[in-house]
C-alpha positions in Angstrom: 88.3 120.6 88.7 86.3 117.6 88.1 87.4 115.3 86.6 91.0 116.0 87.3 92.5 113.7 84.6 91.6 112.2 81.3 93.0 109.3 79.4 92.7 109.0 75.6 92.6 105.7 73.9 92.4 104.5 70.4 91.5 101.2 68.6 90.9 100.4 65.0 87.5 99.5 63.8 86.3 97.2 60.8 83.8 99.7 59.5 83.9 103.5 59.6 80.5 104.1 61.1 80.6 107.8 60.2 81.0 107.0 56.4 77.3 106.5 55.9 76.5 109.8 57.7 78.9 111.8 55.6 77.6 109.9 52.5 73.9 110.6 53.2 74.6 114.3 54.3 76.5 115.0 51.0 73.6 113.2 48.9 71.4 115.9 50.4 72.9 118.4 48.1 72.1 116.4 45.0 68.5 115.5 46.2 67.7 119.2 46.3 67.3 119.1 42.6 64.5 116.5 42.8 62.9 118.2 45.7 63.0 121.9 44.9 64.3 122.0 41.3 67.6 123.7 42.3 70.8 121.9 41.4 73.2 122.3 44.3 75.1 119.1 43.6 78.4 121.0 42.9 78.4 121.6 46.8 78.4 117.9 47.5 82.3 117.7 47.3 82.8 120.9 49.5 80.1 119.3 52.0 82.2 116.0 52.3 85.4 118.1 52.7 83.8 120.1 55.5 82.3 117.0 57.2 85.6 115.3 57.3 87.3 118.4 59.0 85.0 118.1 62.0 85.6 115.8 64.9 83.0 113.0 64.8 81.9 111.5 68.1 79.9 108.4 67.8 79.1 105.2 69.6 80.8 102.3 68.2 79.5 98.8 68.4 82.0 96.6 70.4 81.9 93.9 67.7 83.6 96.2 65.2 86.9 96.5 67.1 89.7 94.8 65.4 92.3 95.0 68.1 92.6 96.0 71.8 92.7 99.7 72.6 96.0 101.5 73.0 96.5 104.3 75.4 97.5 107.5 73.5 98.0 109.7 76.5 97.2 110.7 80.1 96.2 114.3 80.6 96.3 116.1 84.1 93.5 118.5 83.4 94.5 120.9 86.2 97.9 121.6 84.5 97.4 120.9 80.8 97.4 123.9 78.5 95.4 124.6 75.4 98.6 124.5 73.5 99.5 121.2 74.7 96.1 119.8 73.7 96.6 121.0 70.2 99.9 119.4 70.0 99.3 115.9 71.2 101.6 113.7 69.3 101.8 110.0 69.8 103.3 107.0 67.8 100.8 104.1 67.5 101.7 100.7 66.3 99.3 97.9 65.9 
């Protein structure tokens, strides 16, 4: 298998870059009233909840990092099981 290993890192950032994406996608529901005369704003809260449940992968500007990265774990992809991936537990101290 290529790659045969993976390393996961974590670092705190100054601004949650996904926040404005979540806010703009949830405002979509309120905007429908102006666009189509259909009030779906009650779905806004549900949309935010669903958005937060999904993993968000985004590029982060290096200037937003507040500390150095911390290694979370090292995975041998040729032997790791799906169960192990669901149960990655690490203690992080900054």
